[in-house]
Each structure stands twice: as structure tokens, then as C-alpha cells.
N, C-alpha and C positions, 0 to 999 in steps of 0.2 A: 231672214229666215230666222228663226231664232229655234235650239234645240234646248230643255231644263234638263237636266241628269240631278238624280238624287245620290249625296253621297249616301257610303253604309260601310258599315264594318264586314260584312260579306264579301272579302273583295276576291271570290275565289270562283264567283260569277263574272262571266265579259261583260254582260250590265251589270250594276250594284242594284242592290235590291231593291229600290224602288224607281218607280217606271219613270223616262224620257218623255218630253213633250218637245217636238219638231215644229217649230213656227214657220211659217213662209210668211215674211211679210213683204217680201214682193213679186209674192204672187205665182212662183214656181212653183213645176209638180217635185213634188221630195216625196221619197219614198222611204221608210224606216227599216233598221237594219237590226235585227232580233240577233241577242249575243252570240248564239250557236251557230251563227251563218258567219264568223268568221273563225280560221284555225289557222294552225302555221304547218308546212308540207313545204318538202322539196325531193322534185323531178327522182330522177333514180337516187340518191344518196338511201342508205336502210332507213327504215321507217322508226325513230323512236318511243315506243311502248309506254305511250302516257299521256294522259286525259285530264284536263282539270278544266273544270266548267266551260267544255264547252271549244276550249283549245286543245286543236290535236298538234302535238308539238311535234317538230322536225327541225335539225338545223343545218348548215355549212359546217362541217367537222374545221376544229383547227387545231388541233393538239386532243383535249379533253375539255376546251368550250367552243361553243358559237362564235362563228365568227361573222353569221348573218341568220337572219328565222326569214320566209317569207309565209305571209299571211294573204291566205285566201279569202276573198269576200264574196259571197252570193247573191248579197241582197244588199242595199242602197241606202247610208244613214249614218249617223255618231256612232261609234263602235268604242270599246274601251278592251284592253291589255293592262291586268297588274303585273306591280315587279316580280310578285311572286310568281303567277304563269312563266314570265320570261323566265326566269332560272332554276324554275322544274322544267322547261325545254331545254334549257343547259346552255343558257345564252348569258354570260356572264358581263358585270358592268362594275363600276363603284359607284354610278349616281344615275338615276333614271331624270337625264336631263336633256334636252337639245344642244347644250352644250358637249354631252360626250356620244350621243347616237342621234340618227340620221333614217330618217323613214321616206322611201323613194315610190314611185309608180312610174314604169317604164323611160327611169333616167331624173323625172322631173320630182323636186324634192315635194314634199307632201306636209306643211304645218301640222306641227300637234300643240298639245297645252298636257302637261303633269300636274295633279293634284293630290295632294295626301288625304289617305282616310284614317281608321282607324287602327289598322293593322299595318299599315305601308301606303304604299304611291301606287299609282293608276296612270295610264297615256291616254288622250282621248283624242279620235281623229276623225275626221268628216269622209266615208269609205264612198268610192261608186262603185258600183258591179256593173256587171257585160249580162246584155240581156240575148245578145246571140250566140243561142246553145255552143255551137263550132268553136267560138272564140275563150267562152266562160271556163272559170272562173278568174276575178281579175285578181291579181297579185301584187300585194303589196311589200318592198322588201326594207326591213327592220335590219341597221347595221350598225357596228362602229363608228366614231365620227361624228362631225359639229351636225349639226341639223337644223332645219326652222322652226322657231316658236310661234305657235301661233298668237295671233293679236290679240291683243284685251280692249274694255272699252268700256267706261264707267256708263249704268244706264238706270238709276234712281228714275222713278217716273217723276212727269211734273203736274199730275191731275188726275181725277178719276178715270180709271180705264176700264174697255168697254171688257165683256165678258163673253163674248159672240166672235168667229172667225169664220172663215170659211176653210173646208176639211177637203180632201182627196180619197177618192177610191177608186180602186185602176185594176183591173182585173187584163189578165196577161195569160196564156196559156201556151206555151211554144212545145206544139204537140205535130206538127205538121212541117214536113222541109219543102220548097218550094224554089227550085233555084231557077224557074221559070220568070219570075218576078224582077222588076226594074227596082226593088225596093234596097235599103243596106243590110236589113235585119230579114233573112230568107226564113225565119222559122216564122209559123202561124199557129194559128188554133184551131179549132173544127170543122171542117167540110158540113155545108150546110146546101142542101136542095130541094128545090120550090116542089111542091107547098110544104112547108115546116113552118112552125113559130117556135124559137130557140126562147128558155128562158134562165133570166139568173138573177139570183136569190139575193136582197141588198140586207136580210137581218143583221148581217154586222154594223152598220151605219144607224147613227143618232141624230140624226136630221131635225131643225126649228122647222118649220112652216114660211123660213124665207126661201129666195127664188135660187135656181141653181144654174149649171151648164152641165151638157152630155157629148163627148166627145166619141164617135166610133169608129174606128180605122178597120178596113178590110180590104180582100183581093175578089175582084170577082175573074172567074176562070172559064167562064162562058160566054159564047157571041152568035147572033143571031138574025135572023134580016128585018126583024118589029127595031124600031128606034124608038122608046129606049126597050131595051132587051131586060133590065133589071128593075127590081120593085121591091124596098123592102118597107113597113110599118113597123115605125116603134112607137112603144106605151111605157110609162111609166107610172105603174100604182095603177094599170088599167086608164088612164089619162094619156090620149092619143097627141103626142108629140109634132110627128109628120107622115107624111107618105112624102116617101123619097124614090126618084127614077132616075139613071143614069144609063148610059150602052157601052158597053164592049167588054175587053179586057184591060183591065187597068183595078189600080189601088186606088180605094174612093174612100176618102174622109168626110163623117157626118157631124157637124156640128149644130149642139141643137141649144137654145134658152128652156131652161126648166122653170115654169112660169110660178110664183108665190102660190102657197094653201095644197101644192103637188101632193105634199106626203103628209097633208091633214088628214085623207080621206079615208086611209087603211092604216092598221097596225102590221099588214102583210107588206114590207117592202121590195118591188117584185120588176124587175127591165125585161119586158117583150118586143124580141125583134123575129118579128111575123113576114114570111117568105109568102105570099100569096099565090103565086104562079099563074099570075094571068094577064101578062105582058103580050101573052102571042108566041111566045119562043117555045121552041121543043122542048128548054130546059133550061132552068137558073141553075148555076152554082156558085157560091160563093165560101171562101175563108174569111174568118173572123181571125183579127188580127190584133188590137185589144182595145178596152172600153176605159173611158174615162169620165171619172162623177167628180165634180163640185158643188159642194152644198153648205148650208150654213149650219154649226153646230155649238153649244156650248163649249167652252175654254175651260177645258176640266182633266185631273190627270184618276177621278175616278175608277176610270175604267182601263186603266196604263196607258200605253204609250200614245200621242195625239199627235197627229201633224192636221198645220192651221196656218192661213194665212190670213193679212190685216194690214189696212192702211192706216189704223188708228194713230194718233201719239203715242197711248198709253194704255197698256193691255194688262187684264186682271184675270189671273190663273188661280180657280180653284181647285180644292183637295188636294193640296200639296204638304210640304214637307219642308222645315227650313235649311234642310241641307242638299240643297240645289245647285246642281250647274248649268247657265244658258249660255248658247253659242246662237251667233246669229250665221246663219249658213248661202245669205244669200248671193252670197258668191262663192262656189263649190271648192272655186283653188284658193279661195283665201277666205277660209270664216273666220268668226272673231270669237270670243268669250267676252262675255256681257257680265256685267257684279256690280255692284251695287244696288242691288233689287231692292224692294221692300216687302220681307213679309209678316202678315200678321192675321194669326187665327185663322192657319191654314190656307192663307191665299199669297199667293206671290204676285204681285205690281210692278211693272218694269216697263221702262218707254219704247215705244218702239219708232217706224221711221218715220210716219206720217206720211208716207207718199209710198206709190205703186210703181217706183223706181224698179 
């Protein structure tokens, strides 16, 4: 998995000025972390009245200096913290370096990269959020001491790269608490009662006409004599994908292939989950948990941050700048900074894995 980040002189933002590309060559689901989603805080310690570019800063006091900072993360992805932000939070250090600063989560070392910008240095790391509302947010501890440097790898392209890859869209709404389920995450989305058609607009995605896949996770909360006693009809852009039947109170996963040209029929991109209420059951009820859509799209930073996956040997990303950082995040616990890529006329080419490992 790769993350591409542009360096900028505007270091007062958690993310520097240009956009970030997250690439998933391993085909895993990786969500993008927006800059404002990371901030520093400290339980019962008095809050420092300071905000710098989305970084809400407080610290463990040690005299007049900070012995440690807690970084609370609400979304998953690569994030960055500048040296200026750390000093504003009263975290003192001689050099922003893994030799003198450590980053950890739950006692496990988290690798990070330090890069210089026009106005100072910045620390980059891969953050993983907690989606269970009762346990969120995820806390990363930054403190003095020897840390773990992120691995680095040369990635020059060996030939012409592909400009298309698999992108992901994920919907999840933690609005309903269901303690009776057997799920590890007991937070679910809305309750749907048959007959009802629930619709989700997909206007934010920019797919090609290529194939894709759709996964719907839900919890059926009713049971009756008819078998099956649950039925949903799933359609994408008005095109029927399945009539799905199952029985009983349980967690249900619907996995579907999206045929070629499904997105070509209309400019209005819409997912419909219809509960006709025709099973003969006296009532049908379900809770949506999450929805994930994989689709083909162009590799470009024209619209900002991009998430993609590919098994190609070489990749070509359009509408970029020369000042970039690229991260392979296929292994979430050990991301790698890729360098020695090729930049030419607002395009960046670099080597992929060539496999779906």
C-alpha cells in the first residue's frame, strides 16, 4: 500500500498543503485520515489553551516542559505532526528524530518518518483508528527516548505504469448500540423496518466503467415461522445485483460482484437496499452495520486525497507535484517510505509490488 504526500512550506497544518495519495497494492481496505482528526490531549491534566492547525495540545507536565504527548486519532491513515506544533504543545526536544523521540500505542513501538520542509521538520506515521464508539479514540504516545525509524525503500519504475487502480468507498454510522449481538463491535447504523427502501448516494466517487465489488454487513433482529424470514433486494444505479434471503436473528454479510458498465448507465450514483416485506413474516427488522464498495478509478490527486489498490508492476499518478512523500502501508504495523520515484510533467511514476500479496 502506498501513501503519497506533498511537502509544503505551510507546516502549521497537520497535513501539508498538497494532497495525499494512499495506495493499497495488497488490496486491503485502508481508510484515509484527515489532518484535523489527530490532536493531543491528556486525561485529567489541565488542558493547554492552544490550537495549531487542528492539533489540540496538552501534555504530561515535567517542570516547564512536556514529558509526553498523547495523540488521539479518530480516523485511519497517514498523519503528520510538525516540530512547530510539538513546540507549541510545550513538548521540548533537541532534534525531531527516532534517535531522541519515541512513538507507541498500547506499549508497542510505532515506526515514523521525519522529513524536512521549507520551514522545519515534520513527523509522519500510520495511524489506525478505533471504530467501536465505546473504546475510541485510539491513543498514540509521543515521548522522549529512542524510537523506531520507518523503513525506506527505493522505488524507481521499471517501465510504463498503469493510471487506474481499485478505489474504496466505505460507509459506517455508529448510531445504534446493540449489546445483544455477537459482534466484536456492538455499534451499528440505522434500524430498517420492512417494507422500506434505504438509499445511499455515491456522488463523491468517480468510477470508470470497470467491474467492482460490494460488501454489506448487517444484523437481522427479528425471527418468525417462515424460512427464510428475511429478504433484501440490492440495486446499484438502478441495476439489480441480487435478491438475498436468510433466516433468523444473526449477523449477515452480503458479498456481491459489480458487473462491467454498471456505472455507465447514469450520472446519478445510488445504492438501494430494499426490504419488500414479502417473506410472510409478521415483521422484518435489520440494522445496517457497514457498507464497502470497491471500484476502478483513475489515479490522480486532482480531487485531493486518493485511496487505491493495484497489482501492477508500475504505477502512474496524475496531477501531482515534485514535492511528494510515498508510503507503502500494506503492512500496517511496518509501513515503508518509498523514494527515488520519477516525476515528469505533473505525473509521478513508481514501482508497485506486481502481486496481490
